[in-house]
C-alpha positions in Angstrom: -0.2 0.1 0.0 1.7 3.5 -0.8 1.3 6.2 1.3 -1.3 7.8 -0.8 -3.5 5.2 0.3 -2.9 4.8 4.1 -6.1 4.4 6.4 -6.6 6.7 9.3 -6.5 4.5 12.6 -9.2 4.7 15.2 -9.4 3.3 18.7 -9.0 -0.7 18.5 -7.2 -0.8 15.6 -9.4 -0.4 13.1 -9.8 2.1 10.1 -12.0 4.7 11.3 -15.5 4.6 9.9 -15.9 0.7 11.0 -18.9 -0.9 11.8 -19.5 -3.7 14.2 -21.5 -6.3 11.7 -18.0 -5.8 9.8 -16.0 -7.5 12.3 -18.9 -9.7 14.2 -22.4 -11.0 13.5 -24.7 -8.8 15.0 -28.4 -9.6 15.7 -30.9 -6.7 15.8 -28.7 -4.0 17.1 -29.3 0.1 17.5 -27.3 2.1 15.1 -25.6 3.5 18.0 -23.8 0.0 18.7 -23.5 -0.3 14.8 -21.2 3.0 14.7 -19.3 3.0 18.0 -17.5 6.5 16.8 -21.2 8.6 17.0 -20.3 8.2 21.2 -18.9 11.6 22.2 -17.0 12.7 25.2 -14.2 10.5 25.8 -11.2 12.8 26.1 -7.7 11.9 27.7 -7.8 14.0 30.5 -4.4 13.5 32.3 -4.6 13.0 36.2 -1.6 11.8 38.3 -1.6 8.3 38.9 -1.8 8.4 42.5 -5.3 10.0 42.4 -7.1 8.1 39.5 -9.3 5.7 40.0 -9.7 2.6 38.6 -13.1 3.1 36.9 -11.3 5.7 34.7 -9.1 2.4 33.4 -12.1 0.6 32.5 -14.6 4.0 31.7 -12.3 6.1 30.3 -11.3 4.7 26.6 -13.6 5.2 23.6 -15.9 2.8 22.6 -14.4 0.8 19.3 -16.0 -2.2 17.4 -14.7 -4.9 19.8 -16.1 -3.3 23.0 -19.9 -3.3 21.0 -22.3 -5.5 21.8 -23.3 -7.7 19.2 -27.0 -8.2 20.4 -29.6 -6.0 21.6 -32.4 -7.1 23.4 -34.8 -4.2 24.9 -37.3 -4.3 27.5 -40.9 -4.6 26.3 -43.7 -1.6 27.4 -46.4 -4.4 28.0 -46.9 -3.0 31.3 -46.3 0.9 30.5 -49.1 0.8 27.4 -51.6 -0.9 30.3 -51.1 2.2 32.2 -51.7 4.4 29.5 -55.4 3.2 29.1 -56.8 3.9 32.3 -54.4 6.8 33.5 -51.6 6.9 36.6 -53.3 7.6 39.2 -53.7 11.0 41.2 -52.2 12.4 43.9 -54.6 13.5 46.5 -52.8 13.3 49.8 -52.2 16.3 51.9 -49.4 18.3 51.1 -47.4 19.9 53.9 -44.6 21.4 52.6 -43.8 25.3 53.0 -44.5 27.4 50.0 -41.1 29.0 49.0 -40.7 32.5 47.3 -40.2 32.5 43.8 -38.2 36.4 43.7 
């Protein structure tokens, strides 16, 4: 490959713009899992090693195709849809809080 045809490598050692389904067999995953580059907010701010929590080691790296889930099973809305028919119960209890001034 010549220097003109080199592609930019993203997190995980795969070319930028790679999809999860190009590397793994996926089943009914949302677009956000198919395109891991859509996740934002993973800037690398340097923290002193003495004060860095261990959760920073796990959650501080930007997701890539190797860390995305390959299956997605969403929860059913059956129970919530049932509540929409009769409406939510109204709270008719005694209010004992002080009124606060909005000024």
